[in-house]
C-alpha positions as CSV (number, residue, x, y, z in Angstrom):
1,M,52.0,97.6,107.7
2,K,52.4,99.4,111.0
3,R,54.1,102.7,111.4
4,H,57.7,101.4,112.0
5,T,57.5,97.9,110.4
6,G,59.5,99.0,107.4
7,Q,62.5,99.9,109.7
8,D,62.4,96.7,111.7
9,R,65.1,94.5,110.2
10,S,63.9,91.5,112.2
11,I,60.8,91.7,110.0
12,T,62.0,93.2,106.7
13,D,64.9,90.8,106.4
14,R,62.3,88.1,105.8
15,W,60.8,90.0,102.9
16,R,61.5,89.1,99.3
17,P,63.4,91.5,97.0
18,A,60.3,93.1,95.3
19,T,58.7,93.8,98.6
20,R,61.8,95.3,100.1
21,A,62.0,97.7,97.1
22,V,58.4,99.0,97.8
23,R,58.2,99.0,101.6
24,G,61.7,98.8,103.1
25,G,62.8,101.7,105.3
26,T,59.4,103.3,105.5
27,A,58.4,105.0,108.7
28,R,55.0,106.7,109.0
29,S,54.4,109.8,111.0
30,E,51.6,110.1,113.4
31,W,49.4,111.1,110.5
32,G,49.6,107.7,109.0
33,E,50.4,108.7,105.5
34,T,50.5,106.0,102.8
35,S,53.4,107.5,100.8
36,E,56.7,108.4,102.5
37,A,56.6,111.9,104.0
38,L,58.9,114.6,102.6
39,F,60.7,116.4,105.4
40,L,62.0,119.7,103.9
41,T,63.9,121.0,106.9
42,S,67.4,122.0,107.6
43,G,67.3,121.7,111.4
44,Y,65.4,120.3,114.3
45,C,64.2,121.7,117.7
46,Y,64.4,120.3,121.2
47,D,62.1,120.4,124.2
48,K,65.0,121.0,126.6
49,A,68.6,122.1,126.3
50,G,69.6,118.8,127.9
51,D,68.0,117.0,124.9
52,A,70.2,118.9,122.5
53,A,73.3,118.1,124.5
54,A,72.3,114.4,124.8
55,R,71.7,114.1,121.0
56,F,75.1,115.7,120.1
57,A,76.8,113.4,122.7
58,G,75.1,110.4,121.0
59,E,73.2,109.5,124.2
60,Q,69.7,110.2,122.8
61,A,68.2,109.1,119.6
62,G,66.9,111.8,117.3
63,M,67.8,114.3,114.6
64,T,70.2,117.2,115.0
65,Y,70.9,118.7,111.5
66,S,69.9,117.6,108.0
67,R,73.6,117.4,107.0
68,L,73.7,114.4,109.3
69,Q,70.1,113.0,109.5
70,N,66.8,113.6,107.8
71,P,63.7,111.3,108.2
72,T,63.1,111.1,104.4
73,V,66.8,110.4,103.7
74,E,67.0,107.8,106.4
75,M,64.0,106.0,104.9
76,L,65.9,105.8,101.6
77,E,69.1,104.6,103.3
78,G,67.2,101.9,105.1
79,R,65.6,100.7,101.9
80,I,68.8,100.6,99.9
81,A,70.6,98.8,102.7
82,L,67.8,96.2,102.9
83,M,67.8,95.6,99.2
84,E,71.6,95.3,99.1
85,G,71.7,92.9,102.1
86,A,73.9,95.4,103.9
87,E,73.8,96.4,107.6
88,A,73.8,100.1,106.8
89,C,73.8,102.7,104.1
90,R,74.6,106.4,103.8
91,T,73.4,108.4,100.8
92,T,75.2,111.3,99.1
93,A,74.3,114.1,96.7
94,T,75.6,112.3,93.6
95,G,77.1,109.0,92.5
96,M,80.6,110.5,92.3
97,A,80.2,111.9,95.8
98,A,79.5,108.3,96.9
99,M,82.6,106.9,95.1
100,T,84.9,109.7,96.4
101,A,83.6,109.3,100.0
102,A,83.9,105.5,99.9
103,L,87.6,105.8,99.0
104,L,88.8,108.9,100.8
105,C,87.1,108.0,104.1
106,Q,89.5,105.0,104.5
107,L,92.7,106.0,102.7
108,Q,95.6,108.3,103.6
109,A,99.0,109.2,102.4
110,G,101.2,106.2,102.1
111,D,98.3,103.8,101.3
112,H,97.9,102.0,98.0
113,L,94.8,101.2,95.9
114,V,94.3,98.7,93.1
115,G,91.6,99.8,90.6
116,G,90.0,98.3,87.5
117,R,91.1,100.0,84.4
118,A,87.7,99.8,82.7
119,A,85.7,102.4,84.6
120,F,83.6,105.5,84.3
121,G,85.7,108.5,83.3
122,S,85.3,110.3,86.6
123,C,86.2,107.2,88.5
124,R,89.4,106.9,86.5
125,W,90.1,110.5,87.4
126,L,89.8,109.6,91.0
127,T,92.3,106.8,90.8
128,D,94.7,108.4,88.2
129,T,94.6,112.1,89.4
130,L,92.9,112.8,92.7
131,L,94.3,110.1,95.0
132,P,97.9,110.6,94.0
133,K,97.6,114.3,94.9
134,F,97.0,113.1,98.5
135,G,99.9,110.7,98.5
136,I,97.8,107.6,97.8
137,A,99.5,105.4,95.3
138,T,97.3,103.7,92.7
139,T,97.8,100.8,90.3
140,V,95.3,100.2,87.5
141,V,94.8,96.6,86.3
142,D,92.7,94.6,83.9
143,A,90.1,93.6,86.4
144,R,88.9,90.8,84.2
145,D,92.0,88.9,85.4
146,P,91.9,88.1,89.2
147,Q,95.6,87.3,89.1
148,A,96.2,91.0,88.1
149,F,95.0,92.0,91.6
150,V,97.4,89.5,93.2
151,D,100.3,90.8,91.2
152,A,99.5,94.4,91.9
153,C,99.3,94.0,95.7
154,R,101.8,95.6,98.0
155,P,102.2,95.5,101.8
156,E,100.5,99.0,101.9
157,T,97.5,98.0,99.7
158,K,94.3,98.9,101.4
159,V,91.5,98.9,98.8
160,F,90.4,97.2,95.6
161,F,88.1,99.4,93.6
162,F,86.2,98.3,90.5
163,E,83.0,98.2,88.5
164,T,81.1,95.2,87.2
165,P,79.7,95.5,84.6
166,A,82.2,98.3,83.8
167,N,81.3,101.5,82.0
168,P,81.2,101.5,79.0
169,T,83.0,98.4,77.8
170,M,80.9,95.9,79.9
171,D,83.9,94.2,81.4
172,I,82.9,91.6,84.0
173,V,84.8,91.1,87.2
174,D,84.8,87.7,89.0
175,L,83.4,89.0,92.3
176,K,84.0,85.8,94.2
177,A,87.6,85.5,93.1
178,V,88.6,89.1,93.5
179,C,86.8,89.6,96.8
180,G,88.3,86.4,98.1
181,I,91.8,87.7,97.2
182,A,91.1,90.9,99.1
183,R,89.7,89.2,102.1
184,D,92.7,86.9,102.5
185,R,95.0,89.9,102.6
186,G,92.9,92.2,104.8
187,I,92.1,94.5,101.8
188,V,88.7,96.3,101.5
189,T,86.8,95.8,98.3
190,V,84.7,98.8,97.0
191,V,82.4,97.8,94.2
192,D,80.6,100.2,91.9
193,N,77.3,98.4,91.2
194,A,75.5,101.2,89.5
195,F,74.9,99.3,86.2
196,A,73.3,96.3,87.9
197,T,71.7,97.7,91.1
198,P,70.8,95.2,93.9
199,A,67.8,94.1,91.7
200,L,70.3,92.2,89.4
201,Q,73.5,91.8,91.4
202,R,74.4,91.9,95.1
203,P,78.2,92.0,95.4
204,M,78.1,91.5,99.2
205,E,76.8,88.0,98.5
206,W,80.1,87.3,96.8
207,G,82.3,88.8,99.5
208,A,82.4,92.5,98.8
209,D,82.9,94.8,101.8
210,V,81.5,98.1,100.4
211,V,79.1,98.7,97.5
212,A,78.7,102.2,96.0
213,Y,76.0,103.6,93.7
214,S,75.1,106.4,91.5
215,A,71.4,106.2,92.4
216,T,70.8,108.8,89.7
217,K,70.9,105.8,87.3
218,M,68.5,102.9,87.5
219,M,67.4,103.5,91.1
220,D,65.7,106.8,90.1
221,G,65.5,105.5,86.6
222,Q,63.6,108.3,85.0
223,G,66.2,111.0,84.6
224,R,64.9,113.3,87.4
225,V,67.4,113.7,90.2
226,L,71.0,113.1,91.3
227,A,71.8,110.8,94.2
228,G,74.5,108.4,95.4
229,A,74.7,105.7,98.1
230,V,77.4,103.7,100.0
231,C,76.5,100.4,101.7
232,G,78.6,98.4,104.2
233,T,78.7,97.1,107.7
234,S,77.4,99.3,110.5
235,A,80.9,99.7,111.8
236,F,82.2,100.9,108.4
237,I,79.3,103.3,107.8
238,D,79.2,104.7,111.3
239,N,82.9,104.8,112.2
240,T,84.7,105.2,108.9
241,L,82.3,106.8,106.4
242,L,80.1,109.0,108.6
243,P,83.0,111.1,110.1
244,F,84.0,111.9,106.5
245,T,80.5,112.8,105.2
246,R,79.6,114.6,108.4
247,N,82.5,117.0,108.1
248,T,82.7,117.3,104.3
249,G,79.0,117.6,103.6
250,P,78.1,115.7,100.3
251,T,74.5,115.6,101.6
252,L,71.5,114.2,99.7
253,S,68.5,116.6,99.7
254,P,65.3,115.2,101.2
255,F,63.4,115.9,97.9
256,N,65.9,113.9,95.9
257,A,65.7,111.1,98.4
258,W,61.9,111.1,98.2
259,V,62.1,110.8,94.3
260,V,64.6,107.9,94.5
261,L,62.3,106.2,97.0
262,K,59.5,106.4,94.4
263,G,61.9,105.1,91.8
264,L,62.8,102.1,93.8
265,E,59.2,101.0,94.0
266,T,59.3,100.1,90.3
267,L,63.0,99.2,90.0
268,D,62.5,95.4,89.8
269,L,59.9,95.8,87.1
270,R,61.8,98.3,85.1
271,I,65.3,96.8,85.1
272,K,64.2,93.3,84.2
273,R,62.0,94.5,81.3
274,Q,64.8,96.8,80.1
275,S,67.3,93.9,80.4
276,E,65.1,91.7,78.2
277,Q,64.7,94.5,75.6
278,A,68.5,95.2,75.6
279,V,69.2,91.6,74.7
280,T,66.6,91.9,71.8
281,V,68.2,95.0,70.5
282,G,71.7,93.6,71.0
283,R,70.8,90.6,68.9
284,F,69.7,92.8,66.1
285,L,72.9,94.8,66.2
286,E,75.0,91.7,66.2
287,G,74.3,91.3,62.5
288,R,74.9,94.9,61.6
289,V,78.0,96.2,63.4
290,P,81.5,94.9,63.9
291,R,81.2,94.2,67.6
292,V,78.5,94.2,70.3
293,L,79.5,94.2,74.0
294,H,76.5,92.9,76.0
295,P,77.1,90.4,78.8
296,G,73.6,89.0,78.1
297,L,74.6,87.8,74.7
298,A,76.4,84.5,74.2
299,S,79.0,86.4,72.1
300,H,80.3,88.3,75.1
301,P,83.6,86.7,76.2
302,Q,82.5,86.7,79.8
303,H,78.8,85.8,79.3
304,N,78.9,82.7,81.5
305,L,80.6,84.5,84.4
306,A,78.1,87.4,84.1
307,M,75.1,85.1,84.2
308,S,76.6,83.2,87.2
309,Q,76.6,86.3,89.4
310,M,73.8,88.5,87.9
311,D,70.1,87.8,87.7
312,A,70.0,89.5,84.3
313,A,72.6,91.5,82.2
314,G,71.1,94.9,82.5
315,A,69.8,97.7,80.2
316,I,73.1,99.1,79.1
317,F,75.7,97.9,76.6
318,A,78.1,99.1,74.0
319,F,78.8,98.4,70.3
320,E,81.4,99.5,67.8
321,V,81.4,101.2,64.4
322,E,84.2,102.4,62.3
323,G,85.6,105.5,64.1
324,R,84.2,108.8,65.4
325,T,82.9,110.1,62.1
326,Q,80.6,107.1,61.6
327,A,79.7,107.1,65.3
328,H,78.6,110.7,65.3
329,G,76.8,110.2,62.0
330,L,74.8,107.4,63.5
331,L,73.9,109.5,66.5
332,D,72.8,112.4,64.3
333,A,70.6,110.0,62.2
334,L,68.6,108.8,65.2
335,E,64.9,109.9,65.4
336,L,63.7,108.2,68.5
337,I,66.7,107.4,70.7
338,D,68.1,110.5,72.5
339,I,71.7,111.5,72.3
340,S,72.6,111.8,76.0
341,N,75.5,110.9,78.3
342,N,73.1,109.7,81.0
343,I,72.2,106.1,81.7
344,G,69.6,104.2,83.7
345,D,66.7,106.1,82.2
346,S,63.3,104.6,81.1
347,R,64.0,106.4,77.8
348,S,66.5,105.0,75.4
349,L,69.7,107.0,75.3
350,M,73.0,106.8,73.4
351,T,76.3,108.5,73.6
352,H,79.8,108.5,72.2
353,P,82.0,107.9,75.3
354,A,85.3,109.0,73.8
355,S,83.9,112.5,73.3
356,T,81.6,112.7,76.4
357,T,81.9,110.5,79.5
358,H,85.5,109.6,78.9
359,A,86.7,112.8,77.2
360,S,88.7,113.7,80.3
361,V,90.7,110.4,80.1
362,A,93.9,110.6,78.1
363,E,93.7,108.9,74.7
364,D,96.2,106.2,75.5
365,K,94.3,105.3,78.7
366,R,91.0,105.3,76.8
367,L,92.3,102.9,74.2
368,E,93.8,100.7,76.9
369,M,90.3,100.6,78.5
370,G,88.8,99.7,75.2
371,V,87.0,103.0,74.7
372,T,87.7,103.4,71.0
373,E,86.7,106.3,68.7
374,G,84.0,104.0,67.2
375,L,82.5,102.9,70.5
376,L,78.9,103.8,71.3
377,R,77.0,103.1,74.6
378,L,73.3,102.4,74.5
379,N,70.8,102.6,77.4
380,V,67.8,100.6,76.3
381,G,64.6,102.0,77.8
382,L,61.0,100.9,78.0
383,E,59.9,101.8,74.5
384,D,58.7,99.0,72.2
385,P,61.9,97.3,71.2
386,A,60.6,97.1,67.6
387,D,60.5,100.9,67.4
388,L,64.1,101.0,68.8
389,I,65.3,98.5,66.2
390,D,63.5,100.5,63.4
391,D,65.3,103.7,64.6
392,L,68.7,102.0,64.8
393,D,68.1,100.3,61.4
394,R,67.5,103.8,59.8
395,A,70.5,105.3,61.5
396,L,72.8,102.4,60.6
397,T,71.7,102.5,56.9
398,A,72.4,106.3,56.9
399,V,76.0,105.6,57.7
400,G,76.4,102.7,55.4
401,L,76.0,99.8,57.8
């Protein structure tokens, strides 16, 4: 590969997904390094004062300040955009910075947003608490029902915002139907695709306008750094999102960008193996607990829809036991699986959403979302699935299941 091949979309658009994840976005310096270079710099120098003026005027290509551009960060943005099938991408310091920027950059007082009710706790805080503070009205709907979006629309509706699969209840949204409803009405769809990543699901292929990520999750995939990303058209990224991120500063560090670049090289291998193992573990749990919520299992009410728009169902799912006491008891009895509120790791992790990730959501809203006191979320890692099943078997027996 030549120095700038990885940034030439006329070439990289022809590559297949696994190749894009390894080489997309790469630009080598004059030293010809194999691995992407790590540029730890806050600013840049110019040969002449006129060069600085030209760059700030947008008349000359080049870097000005690492809040706006950094060579390492740009390589990551190019790779994610390529994997997503998007024209452009901007990264952020965290996943929630990506979600916040993707919404606030295009909404203002008097606008209306329709959001999916099943969502990560902080995303529900955005729709339920933050946006209304700025005069942006929000309506939360059961996103499993496309008609619910139609019924919630107003003349001032500007954005549909939802996750699929949703955290932690694994609700599936019909991407083609909901994105079609939005497009017919001139509404922008913002899809949180963190659970699936572009390795398993590409919402833009189904009509989504904007796709946002917590790259902390499967993209890094090894519990090391925080990162977020927003993908869209060049016009949206450059003219709508960039003015917001430029002036508010949710900037991804070059080091974190470099780590995520390394994570993306193995994403295709990791997420598909973890997806297979999650189905194996889910099948074991089906015979032991009252309910398992994994779209890869035929028992999931939206299994067929999930498999029609995803390449695999992912590493994360939820299951229910009888209340908080039994849920906490099961967690305490684990020997191998870690108790952790993170997801997307190569290590298996489990948490009790009602007391961690969704603790900030009012109880009535949690229950409406399906986040009961007995719900547990499991991230299946890369360990031998037989060892995970042995660990779960011991813990389930300890709490009488």
